[in-house]
N, C-alpha and C positions, 0 to 999 in steps of 0.2 A: 542591435540589442536583442539579446536572447531572454525570453519570458518563460519562467517555469511555473506553469499554471496548474493549481489544484482544481479538480473537478469533483461533483458529487459522487458519493459512494452508493447512493441508492436514490434518495429524494432530491429531485431536480431543484427544489427551492433552496438547498443549501448552497447553490452557486453564489459567489460573492459579486457585488456590484463591479468591483475592480476587474474581477475575471471576465465578467460580460463586456466590459469596456475594452479590455485588452483582446479578447477574441474578436472584436469588431474591427480591430486595426491591424492585426498581423497579416503579413503577406504569405508566409508559410506556416504550417503547422505540422510538428512532428509527432506522430501518433504510434502507439503501441499497436493498434488495429484501426486502419483507416475507415472500415465499415461501422465500427462503433463509435468512432469520433464523429463521422458524418451524420449519423443518427443524433448524437448528442447535440450537434450544431443545429440540427433541424428542429429537434424538441425544444431547444432553448430559443428558437427563432432568431438565430443569428443571421443578420442580413448580409455580412461580409462573406465573401467565398475564397478563403485562404487556400493555396495549394497544399494538399495533404500529402505528406511523405512518411512512408512506413519507417518506423524507428523502434525496433524491438531488439531484445538481447543478442539475438543471432546475427543481426545486421548492423548493430551500432557501430563497430570498429569500420566496417565498410562505408557507412554514410557520413561519418564524422568529417572527412576532408571536404565533401559537398557542402555540408552545413557550415563549416569553418570559412569557405570561400563565400557564401552567401553573407555571412555575418561580416567579413571584411568588406563586402560591398554595401555595407549600411542597410541590409534588408532586417525587416521586423519579422523575428522567428519566435514562435511559441512552441512549448514542449508540453504535450499532456500525456497521461496515461489513461488506461480504460476507465479507471475510477480512483479518486483520491488524489494523493500527493505525488508527483513524479520523484524519482530517486530512491524513495522508501521502498525498498525491495522491487524497484521497476527500474528501467532504463534512464539513463541520463548522466550518471556520475562521471562517466569517461569524458563525456562532452564537456560538462562544467570544468573538469580537471584541465582539458585542453585550452577552454576559453581562459581559465585563470593563468595558465602558462604563458599564453599569448597577448595577455592584456585586453582580452575582448570583454565589453561590458555584458553583464547579465543580472537578473534580479529575480526574486521569488514572488509570485502572487499566491499568497497563502490562503488555505481554506481547510477543507475536511481532510483528516488523516484517520484511517481505520484504527490504527494503533492507539492514538489518543482518544478517539471516540469510545474504544473498548476499555481503555484504562478508566474513563469516567464512569462508564456503566457498571463496571465490574463490582463495585462496593468494597473493593480492597483498597488498603492504604497504598497510594501511589505517589506520594511525595518524592520518593526515590524509586526509580525503576530501571530495568535493562531491556532493551529491544533485541530479540534474537532473530527476528524475521522467519523465512522459511528454513527449517532445519534440513540437512541433507537426507537423501533418501536412504543411505545405507545405515544399518543399524549400528555398527560400531562408530561411526562418525556422529550419529545422532546422540548416543550415549555419552560420547566423549565431551560434546558441547554442553549437555545437561550437567555433567559432573563438573566441568569447569565453573559454571555460574552457580553451583551449589553454595560456594563460599562467599558470594557477593550478596550484600544485604539488599532488600528491596524487591518489589514486585518484578516478575519477568513476563515479558509479551511475546507471543509466538503467532506466526500466521500458520495455518494449517488447512490442507485440502480435505474434502470429505472422506476421502479414501484412506487417510491416515490418521484421522481424528481420534477413533477409539484406541488405537495403537499408541498414539501420543499420551492419552490419559493413563494408560497402563504404564508407559514408561516413566511418567511423572511419579506415579505412585512407587514404582520401583526405586527410583533414584532418590526422591525427596520424602518417601514415606507416606503412610495412610492419613495422616493428619494435616497435610497441607490444604490450604483452601483454593479452589480453582474456580474460575468463571469463564464460561464458554459463550461467545456472542456470535449471533447469526442474524443474517437479514437486517443488519443495522440501518437505521433511519427509514425503513420500508414498513409497509402495513403490518407484516407479521414478524416484526423485530422480536427476538427471544433473547434472553440471558439465562443462562443455567448456571447456578451456583451451588457449592457444596464440596465435600471431601471427595476424592477419587471416585469411591465406590458409589456414593450418592449421585454424583455426575453421570456415571457409567449407567446407572438405573434410569436416570431421566432421559437420556439421549435415546431418540427413536432412530434406528437405521433408515427408516423410510424418509426422514427429513434431512438427511445429510446431503444437502445440495448447497452449491456456491462455496466460497471461502469463509473460514472461521477465524476469529480472534480469540486466542486462549491466554488468560491472564492467570498467574498463579503467585503464591507466595506464602 
């Protein structure tokens, strides 16, 4: 059985009882970064010692045959990402697709998702929303996606790095206009959690380049 396990995005107390139970029984654990996962297991005081297997975007195709063979041998395997829910802008989709095609059992152990947490914190109406994940780095491709979703009702959710956050706000202003409402979430669930709300120019005024660390969730509509 393959278990897709959500882990905390910051506050360790957000781990679920079911996730703890699953981590205590899996024989193998597929990790985006084995060092980060090893530290997480230690901090959560997991007594089980599963074999940690590197499983990130660049090696996913290479590792899938090995994982499939283990699953065919009825091994208990967990899949985690560095933080949050696997598959959502993180590795795992190709493996799940393969399991689905081969009739191999898998299940999700749900928990925290940065996108959903950001939507809740944003203060924007999110009864209907679109998740755009990380936008491409090339300007033309980024603008094309933003233009495409302009005609779709509801809030939009984007993951962004600190290096392109200001650029993204400026792009949203250009494509969606100066009157759209934007919410920028950082350090969610942590001690210095911050939510910055306002029109594009207001958000740009409130953002301090010195505090641009980690990954950001941007919600707008």
